[in-house]
C-alpha positions in Angstrom: 0.0 0.0 0.0 1.5 3.3 -0.9 1.4 6.5 0.8 -1.5 7.8 -1.2 -3.6 5.1 -0.5 -2.9 4.9 3.0 -4.1 8.8 3.3 -7.4 8.2 1.1 -7.6 5.2 3.6 -7.2 7.8 6.5 -9.7 10.4 5.1 -12.2 8.0 4.8 -11.9 7.1 8.5 -12.4 10.5 9.4 -15.6 10.9 7.2 -16.9 7.7 8.9 -15.8 8.7 12.7 -13.8 5.4 13.2 -10.8 4.8 14.8 -7.3 6.0 13.6 -4.2 4.1 14.0 -0.8 5.8 14.7 -0.1 5.5 10.8 -3.3 7.1 10.0 -2.4 10.2 12.1 1.1 10.7 11.1 -0.2 10.4 7.2 -3.0 13.2 8.0 -0.5 15.3 10.2 2.1 15.1 7.2 -0.1 16.9 4.7 -1.0 20.6 4.4 -4.7 21.7 4.2 -3.9 23.0 0.5 -2.7 19.4 -0.5 -6.1 18.1 0.6 -7.7 20.7 -0.8 -5.9 20.6 -4.4 -4.6 17.0 -4.4 -7.5 15.0 -2.8 -10.5 17.3 -3.8 -11.9 18.3 -0.8 -13.6 21.5 0.7 -12.6 23.6 3.2 -15.4 22.2 5.8 -14.2 18.7 4.9 -10.7 19.3 5.3 -11.5 21.0 8.5 -13.4 18.0 9.4 -10.4 15.7 8.8 -8.1 17.5 11.2 -10.7 17.7 13.9 -11.4 14.3 14.0 -7.4 13.7 13.7 -7.3 15.9 16.7 -10.0 13.9 18.3 -8.3 10.9 18.0 -5.1 12.2 19.3 -6.8 13.2 22.2 -8.0 9.9 22.6 -5.3 8.2 22.4 -3.4 10.6 25.0 -6.1 9.7 27.2 -6.0 6.3 27.1 -2.3 6.5 27.8 -3.2 8.0 31.1 -5.8 5.4 32.6 -4.3 3.8 35.5 -5.3 0.2 36.5 -7.6 0.1 39.0 -6.1 -1.3 42.4 -8.9 -3.5 44.6 -6.4 -3.7 47.5 -6.0 0.0 48.0 -8.9 2.2 49.3 -9.2 5.1 47.5 -11.9 7.0 49.9 -9.6 6.7 52.9 -9.9 10.6 53.3 -13.5 11.2 52.6 -15.4 14.0 54.6 -18.4 11.8 54.4 -16.9 8.8 56.7 -17.0 10.5 59.7 -20.8 11.1 59.0 -21.9 7.5 58.3 -23.6 6.9 61.1 -26.0 9.8 60.8 -27.2 8.6 57.6 -25.2 10.6 54.9 -23.7 8.4 52.1 -24.0 5.3 53.9 
């Protein structure tokens, strides 16, 4: 698959709002908006949609990298202010 085919696939994924791979994101980042308009026949609204979806996918991937696994042995609410009122009926 050559670079032009990969770029066309990435553009079609953006229109379909499906997940992009790292390769797809890099292909879209390398090409300018003018090239998308002139070489691929997109208008300015479609070009903006492609870039916005690429940005969305970058943020999604960035967010997935910072998810921490849940540790069942650690109690996360040790310092909760509602624990002192448990006997009164608050959130208990």
